[in-house]
C-alpha positions, -999 to 999 in steps of 0.1 A, spaced: 177 190 45 204 215 56 195 237 26 158 237 36 167 246 72 190 274 60 163 287 36 137 287 63 160 305 87 167 332 61 130 337 53 122 340 90 150 366 94 137 385 64 102 386 78 115 397 112 136 424 97 108 436 75 85 438 105 112 457 125 117 482 96 80 489 93 74 526 101 37 533 109 5 520 94 -1 508 59 -33 507 39 -56 480 54 -39 481 88 -60 481 120 -54 512 141 -48 508 178 -71 528 201 -55 560 216 -66 586 241 -54 622 240 -64 655 256 -87 678 236 -85 716 236 -116 716 258 -97 697 285 -115 664 280 -99 632 271 -109 618 236 -103 583 224 -106 568 189 -131 543 204 -154 573 211 -161 573 174 -174 537 172 -208 549 160 -193 566 130 -186 552 95 -150 564 98 -128 592 108 -103 615 92 -72 617 114 -51 648 105 -17 655 121 -15 693 120 -4 722 142 -6 759 149 27 773 135 33 755 102 24 777 72 10 746 54 -12 737 83 -25 773 86 -34 773 49 -54 742 54 -73 752 85 -104 765 67 -105 734 45 -102 711 75 -131 729 91 -151 725 59 -143 688 56 -154 682 92 -186 702 89 -195 685 56 -186 649 63 -190 648 100 -228 651 94 -227 619 74 -205 599 98 -169 608 89 -157 635 113 -122 649 117 -98 643 145 -69 667 144 -37 659 164 -9 682 171 23 660 171 49 687 178 70 691 209 62 725 224 97 728 238 110 728 203 82 749 189 65 770 216 37 781 192 24 745 193 19 744 231 -14 731 244 -24 766 256 -17 780 221 -38 752 206 -67 763 228 -63 799 216 -61 789 179 -91 765 181 -112 793 196 -100 819 170 -108 795 141 -140 781 157 -128 745 153 -158 722 156 -136 690 155 -115 675 182 -80 691 183 -58 668 204 -24 671 218 1 642 213 17 647 247 49 626 248 48 622 211 36 586 212 8 585 187 23 601 155 51 574 153 25 547 155 7 562 125 40 570 107 31 606 103 61 628 91 45 661 81 19 686 92 -6 682 77 -6 644 72 -39 626 66 -50 591 76 -86 582 65 -99 554 87 -129 531 80 -149 518 109 -156 481 105 -176 469 135 -155 489 159 -122 482 142 -107 512 124 -86 504 94 -65 527 72 -80 534 38 -60 565 26 -27 581 36 -12 614 24 -22 649 14 -55 667 16 -53 679 -20 -27 690 -46 -26 728 -39 -19 742 -5 -16 778 -18 -48 783 -37 -80 764 -31 -94 777 -65 -66 759 -84 -69 724 -69 -68 697 -95 -70 667 -73 -91 666 -41 -75 635 -28 -91 634 7 -126 645 -5 -125 619 -32 -114 592 -8 -142 600 17 -167 600 -11 -155 566 -22 -155 553 14 -191 564 20 -202 550 -13 -184 517 -9 -163 523 -39 -126 517 -44 -104 545 -32 -78 557 -58 -52 568 -52 -48 552 -17 -15 569 -10 -2 603 -19 28 623 -7 21 645 23 35 680 18 41 703 48 64 710 77 85 683 95 72 672 128 92 689 156 110 665 180 140 670 203 173 660 187 
C-alpha cells in the first residue's frame, strides 16, 4: 500500500515538473487567442482569422540579417497561400529598448518600404513569443484552424538556405502548407529555426 502511494506521488510530481518545464507550444497544441497592434495602428487577433484554413505565424523583425533575407520569401508565401486560406501573421518579438531598429515606428517604415501585405504585429511587453516558445527571428509556427481552434502543425525554419533562394534543397514551410491544405501528413513537423536571438532586457 505504502509503495503504491509513494509511486503515485512520484508520478504526480514527475507530471507536474514536466508541465512546469514545458517551454512553449508543441505539435498538436491548441494556441490561445492573442491580440496585438498592427503597423496600421489597428488591433489584430488570432480569432480574426477564424474563417481561414490556417495561419502562418512568423516571429521576425527589422534588424536581424536572417529576417531581412527572408522578407521577400515571407511576402511571397503570404501572397501565394493567403489566397487559398493560409495567410501570414508576422510578429516582432524584440524589445526596442534593447534593439531600437525594432521599434513600432521602425516596423511601420519597413512594412511600407517592403509593401508587406500581411499583418506585422508588435509583441508589446513580450508576452506572446514565450507562449509560443519562439527563440529566433525568424521562427515559424504553422497553425491549422479546426472549427475556430488553432492547433500547431509545424514548428521551425522556413527553408534550409537563408542566403540563396536558388540553392534551397528543403522548402520546409511550403511543403508543410501544401500538406496541410491537401490533408496530408506533414513531414518533418519540427526543424531547427536558424536566425538571431530574440532581444530581451537582461
